C-alpha positions as CSV (number, residue, x, y, z in Angstrom):
1,X,28.8,179.0,22.2
2,X,27.1,176.2,20.2
3,X,29.3,173.0,20.0
4,X,32.8,175.2,18.2
5,X,30.6,178.0,16.7
6,X,29.4,181.2,18.4
7,X,25.7,181.8,18.8
8,X,24.7,185.5,19.1
9,X,21.2,186.0,20.6
10,X,19.0,189.1,19.7
11,X,17.4,190.3,16.2
12,X,19.2,190.2,12.9
13,X,19.9,194.0,11.7
14,X,20.7,192.9,8.3
15,X,18.9,190.8,5.7
16,X,21.2,187.6,5.0
17,X,23.6,188.0,1.7
18,X,22.1,186.3,-1.3
19,X,23.2,182.7,-1.4
20,X,23.9,182.4,2.2
21,X,23.0,178.9,3.4
22,X,21.5,180.3,6.7
23,X,17.9,181.2,6.7
24,X,16.2,184.1,7.8
25,X,14.7,182.5,11.1
26,X,11.2,183.0,11.5
27,X,10.2,185.1,14.4
28,X,10.1,184.2,18.4
29,X,6.7,183.5,19.7
30,X,5.9,185.7,22.6
31,X,7.2,184.6,25.6
32,X,3.9,184.6,27.5
33,X,2.3,182.5,24.7
34,X,5.1,180.1,23.5
35,X,8.7,179.1,23.6
36,X,11.8,178.6,21.0
37,X,14.2,176.1,22.4
38,X,17.7,175.1,20.7
39,X,19.0,171.5,21.3
40,X,21.9,171.4,24.0
41,X,23.3,168.2,22.1
42,X,22.7,166.2,19.0
43,X,24.0,162.7,18.6
44,X,23.7,159.4,17.0
45,X,23.0,156.0,18.7
46,X,24.3,152.8,17.3
47,X,22.1,149.8,18.1
48,X,24.7,147.3,17.3
49,X,27.4,148.6,19.6
50,X,24.5,150.0,22.2
51,X,27.0,153.3,22.6
52,X,26.5,156.9,21.2
53,X,28.7,156.9,18.0
54,X,31.5,159.3,18.2
55,X,32.1,158.8,14.6
56,X,29.1,161.0,13.5
57,X,30.2,163.7,16.0
58,X,27.0,166.1,16.5
59,X,25.1,165.0,13.5
60,X,22.1,162.8,13.5
61,X,22.6,159.6,11.7
62,X,19.5,157.2,11.3
63,X,18.6,153.7,9.5
64,X,20.5,150.9,8.8
65,X,24.2,150.4,7.5
66,X,27.5,148.9,7.9
67,X,28.0,150.1,11.6
68,X,24.3,148.9,12.3
69,X,20.8,150.5,12.9
70,X,21.1,154.1,14.2
71,X,19.1,156.5,15.9
72,X,19.6,160.6,15.8
73,X,18.8,162.7,18.7
74,X,17.8,166.0,19.6
75,X,18.1,166.6,23.4
76,X,16.8,169.7,25.0
77,X,17.3,169.3,28.8
78,X,15.6,171.9,31.1
79,X,14.9,174.0,28.3
80,X,11.4,173.5,27.8
81,X,10.5,173.9,31.6
82,X,8.5,177.0,30.9
83,X,5.9,175.1,29.0
84,X,5.3,172.9,32.0
85,X,1.7,173.2,33.2
86,X,0.8,174.9,29.5
87,X,-2.1,173.9,27.5
88,X,0.4,173.3,24.1
89,X,-1.4,174.3,21.2
90,X,1.2,173.9,18.7
91,X,4.7,172.1,18.0
92,X,7.3,172.9,15.3
93,X,10.8,171.2,14.9
94,X,13.5,172.5,12.2
95,X,14.8,169.2,10.5
96,X,18.0,170.8,9.2
97,X,19.9,169.7,5.6
98,X,20.7,166.3,4.9
99,X,24.0,165.3,4.4
100,X,25.2,164.1,1.7
101,X,28.3,161.8,3.6
102,X,25.2,159.1,4.9
103,X,23.6,157.6,2.4
104,X,22.0,159.0,-1.3
105,X,20.8,162.4,-1.0
106,X,19.4,162.3,-4.6
107,X,16.7,160.1,-3.5
108,X,13.8,160.4,-0.9
109,X,14.2,159.1,2.3
110,X,11.4,158.1,4.9
111,X,12.1,158.9,8.7
112,X,10.1,158.6,11.6
113,X,10.2,161.0,14.4
114,X,9.5,160.0,18.0
115,X,9.6,161.7,21.6
116,X,11.7,160.4,23.9
117,X,11.4,160.2,27.9
118,X,14.3,162.7,29.4
119,X,17.9,161.4,28.4
120,X,20.2,159.2,31.0
121,X,23.6,159.6,30.2
122,X,25.0,156.8,28.3
123,X,21.7,154.9,27.9
124,X,19.9,154.2,24.4
125,X,17.1,157.0,24.1
126,X,13.8,155.7,25.6
127,X,11.0,156.5,23.0
128,X,7.5,157.7,24.2
129,X,5.2,154.8,23.2
130,X,2.4,155.2,20.4
131,X,3.6,158.7,19.6
132,X,5.4,159.2,16.2
133,X,5.3,161.4,13.3
134,X,6.5,159.6,9.9
135,X,8.0,162.2,7.2
136,X,9.4,161.9,4.0
137,X,12.8,163.9,3.7
138,X,12.7,165.2,-0.2
139,X,15.9,164.6,-2.3
140,X,18.7,167.0,-1.9
141,X,16.6,168.5,1.2
142,X,17.7,171.6,2.3
143,X,15.7,171.5,5.5
144,X,12.4,172.5,6.8
145,X,10.0,173.0,9.7
146,X,7.5,170.3,10.6
147,X,4.8,170.4,12.7
148,X,4.6,167.8,15.3
149,X,1.7,166.4,17.5
150,X,0.7,169.5,20.1
151,X,0.9,166.5,22.7
152,X,4.9,166.4,22.3
153,X,5.0,169.6,24.2
154,X,4.4,167.8,27.3
155,X,7.1,165.7,27.0
156,X,9.4,168.1,25.9
157,X,8.5,170.6,29.1
158,X,9.7,167.6,31.5
159,X,13.1,167.3,29.8
160,X,12.3,165.0,26.9
161,X,14.1,164.8,23.1
162,X,13.1,164.2,19.6
163,X,14.7,161.1,17.7
164,X,15.1,160.4,14.4
165,X,14.8,156.5,13.4
166,X,13.4,153.6,11.2
167,X,14.5,155.1,8.1
168,X,13.8,153.0,4.8
169,X,17.5,153.7,3.8
170,X,20.6,155.0,5.7
171,X,20.6,159.1,6.0
172,X,22.0,161.9,7.9
173,X,20.8,165.3,9.3
174,X,23.4,168.5,10.3
175,X,23.9,168.5,14.0
176,X,24.1,171.4,16.1
177,X,28.0,172.0,15.4
178,X,27.5,172.6,11.6
179,X,23.9,173.9,11.8
180,X,22.8,176.1,15.2
181,X,19.2,175.6,14.2
182,X,19.2,171.8,14.0
183,X,16.3,170.5,16.2
184,X,15.1,174.2,17.0
185,X,11.6,173.8,18.6
186,X,8.8,176.4,18.4
187,X,6.0,175.7,20.9
188,X,2.9,178.2,21.3
189,X,0.3,177.8,24.1
């Protein structure tokens, strides 16, 4: 189970029906040369209250709002351990559907992705200094794969996560309860 949704592991034997909001997943890397890992949690940190925001549930809210500045997070726990000691050559993350409940989806939103140190329960995500990836989330974005610096693989291998923050306007992304591929990471070495 992923939140309130069952997750089936294995290969899909049939094509998705026309009009499905789920995308056909890319093939997983060979386990001897790569790793695919799901976020074990997705959440929002509220800077004003210095707490995890229960209002957002598993969605990732980022940027300024009347509730204060927010930081979205995907956490992976020990899922990245197979990459320890490997020279990671590529890292990609699945940035999911933008949510209309948070900000204007009809306009592009700038955001910054950053790796975090391993999450400490109840504490603000600790960003890794000097490691960021700026991106623009297009208007009415359906989600996409985003290439990240290969150096992030080492941070994810030791329990780090990925934050979404510093947006030019308020926005939100579907969390793992509504999209099990939210924050999915593919690494190769």
